Each structure stands twice: as structure tokens, then as C-alpha cells.
Residue, then its C-alpha position, 0 to 999 in steps of 0.5 A: m143253141e139257146r137251151s145250151s145258153n140257157n142252162g150256162g152251157k150244162p148239159p140237157p136235163v135228164a128230161e130233155r134227155k129222154a124226151a130225145w131218146k123217145d124221138g128217136a125211136v118213134t122215128y125210127f120204128h116209124l122207118l122200120f115199120y116203113i121197110a117191113i110193110s113195104g117189102g112185106q107187101i112185095f111178098f104178099n103180091k107174089w104169093v097171091l099171084s102165083s100161090k097154089e092155095i089161090n092160083f089168082p094169076y091176074p096182076v090187072a085184076l089185082t092192081l085194080l082192085h087195089m085202087v078201087f078199095s083205095s077211092v072208098v077209102c079216102f072218100a070215106i076219109t075225106k067225104v063220108f067221116k070229113i077225117i083230112k079235108i080235101e085240099e083246094g085248087m083242083t080245076t077240071d084243065i089240072y085234073i085232064s092235063s095233069v092228073i089223068p096222066i099221073g094216074a095212068m103212069f101209076a097204073m102202068t107201074l102197078w100192073l107191070g111190075n106186079s106182071a113181072y112177078l110172074y116170071i121172074s124172082v122178087a130179088f130179080a125185079q128189085m135189081l132190075k128196079a135200082i135203073m129208076p134214078v137212070a130213067v128219071f133223070l134221062l125222062g127229066a133231061a127229055f122234059g127239061l126238069e134235070e141238067m146234064s152234068y158229068r157227074i152225074l152221069a158219071i152215076m147214072s153210068v155206075i148204077s146202069v154198070g151195077v144192073i147190066v152185071a146182076s142181070v148176066g148173074e141171074i141164073t132163070i131169067s125171063w126175058v118177057g118178066v124183064v121187058y114188064q119190068m122195065g116197062g113199070v120203071v118207065a112208066e114210073a119214071l114218067r110219073l114223077i115227071f108228070i108230078e113233078i110238073f105238076l107241083k112246080k108248074k101247075g103251082v098245086k100243092l096236095n096232100l097224101i090223102s088228096m092226091m089219092y083221093y084225085v089220082s086212085p079213081c083215075s088208075a081204078l078206070c085206066l085198069f078197068i080197060p084192059w082188065l076189061f078185055l085181056e083179064k076178065p075173059k080170062m077169068d070167066d074162063s077159068i073156075s080154078w082161081n080163088f081169091p077168099p074176101f079175107t086175104l083180098f081184103l088183106n091185101c088191100l089194106c096193106t096196099f094202103i097202109l102202106n101209103m100211110s107209113v109213108f107219110l108216117v116218115i117222111s112226117r118224121t124225117s124227109a122223103l130223101t130219108a124215105r128214099v135211103t130207107g128204100v134202099v134198106r129195104d130192097w136189100s133186105v128184099v132181095l136177101l128174104s127172097a132168097a131164102i122164101f121162095a124157090d125160084t130164088q137163086l142168087t149168085f156172086i154175079n148176082i150180088i156184085g152187081y147189085a151193090i154196084a147198083i145200090a152204090g150208084v143210086v146212094a151217091y146219087n141220092n146224095h148228089k140230090l142231097k147237096v143240090k137241092p138247097q144250092s137250087n132253091p135257098q128260098q124253101g130250105d128243105e123242100n122235103k120236111v113236112s110238119q109234124g102230125n097234121p096231115r092237111d100241111v103235108e106237100i107231096s114230093m115227087n120223091s114221097t110218091k115215088e114210094a108211095s107207089 
């Protein structure tokens, strides 16, 4: 507006147009990078867990390694090299009442989600994940964070019907894998609810590195206990598994970069944009998995059901976009964050969902 008045209503100078094109190109690069690294990590984990070359069918151990790596990197960034400062305001009471439940649910989400890849295809796992908004809404309503309405119930019904149709169309369905995946969905929904309570009721604002700094060690500890009793004896008895150090490092590094890519996307756009981009990612993963993995056979009913579910997810995102400014006009777009300064990033419920 000001630019037009200063130039007498003339079009912006060439330099400004070039700068706008450049800024837009950088933004889309971040979105494409997020889609690539997020989808690539899903395929990477599936390959590690089911590959005959590596033969590492230990999802708890894999997730534990991710959390240990994340803890070490965050410690190095904040305490050794001091690149980013840890946000203040964390107390023992807040850590016990909020961070530990978040860390425990994060551990459960990753554990159950990775375990599902041992039984069901990547494509079907992504289809089941589309039920996430339903779980978040129902649990949010139970905790008093969401209000029931006919519109939102209709959207939830569309998503549920879509997932059911997609499940009916699955040729080789494994109910063990379905239970693991749905358990991961419930754990993720609880994690998001705990994060929302943490941010809204506790009043603590943390950037992404600060959140990972506190949550990752807690998640690692929560994963260490089941690994010690469930998977360590199997790993000790088995001599066939092999996890090359370079592959291990690369897998852990990709997981950490994925979390950072969420920060890059949100820093240039918003958490809602990250969620919508996640829908594009899910479609890409479903279609690519059908071409890459032999255990993925998409049917017409699969695609129709998933399309219905995704339509419901898009409607849900659009509904939340319209509701937020009305519910809290003083804050404006709460998902916007300042660019170039990770210390000023507020981790919202949506952003942490994508980081997982």
C-alpha cells in the first residue's frame, strides 16, 4: 500500500519485483525441501526396518537412536557452541507436569509409528494417519480445548468415512499393523493436547531447539526402558542384524534435519502452511511407495477413500484458519514467526506435530 502511494500508483520498480520473485522462490524451495526430506525419512525408516541388507527390525532401538542423537546435537548447539540460547522459564514443576508427558507421548508416537512399518505398507500407514484431526479434536474436546459444532462434526465424519473406505480397499491388511498405527495416532494426539496445555496454560514459550533440548532426553529415557526389556534380548540373541555406522548416522541426521526443515517452513510461512504442505507430502508418499515397495498395491477404493479423507483434512485446516483470528484477534496469526532468528520462534501445536 505504501509503496504504491510513494510511486504515484505506478508499478513497483524492477528491483522490488525481482526481490519479490526471489523471496517467493526461496519460500517454495523450503516447502519442496520439507516435502522431500519428510517423505524421504519415511522411506528411509521403512527401508532400515525391512531391508534384507540391514535387517534391523527393531523400531524401539531405531527411535531411541534418533532421540539420543537429537539430544546430543541440541546439547552441542546450546551448551558447547552456544549458537542458540535456551529459553528461560522452565521449572522442575513444569518439567514434571508437562515435559515428561510430552516426551513420553512423543516416544510412543515414534515407537508405534515405526513398528507399524513392519506389518503394513507405507501407503496404508499414511492413509491411517489421515484420521489424526479426528483424534486430536475428540481428545481436545474431552480436555476442554475444543468446542463441539455441527460443522466440525461433519468434517470429522468425512475424514472417518474416508479412512474406513481406504481400509476396506486394502488388499493385504494386517490388523497388528493397524493397531500399532492407530496407537501411534492416539499417542500423537495426546502429545499435541499436552503441548497445547503446556503453551496456553503454563505460559511457557519455547523455540524448536529449546523444545527438542528438553523433550529429546525425556523421550530417550522413555524408550530405553521398553528397549531394555523388549528388544535388547532379541538383539543379543540375533547375529544377523547389521546397522553400518554411516547408515546409522545418516538416518539420525535426516531425522534431525526434518525437525529443522519444519522451522524453516514455519519461519517463512506459518504452521498452517506446513500442515497443508504435509497433505501434499502424504499424497506424494502414497504414490511413490506404490512404485518403490513391493508390499504396496493401491486399489481404486484405496485412492477414493484416501481422497475423501484428505478432502476432510483440507476442510479442517480451512476451518481452523477461519476460527483462529476470531477466537483471539489480539494475537493475530499466532503461527507466524519472525524470520532469521530461531530464538524468537514460538512452537505451536501444529508445528510440533509436523516435526514428529
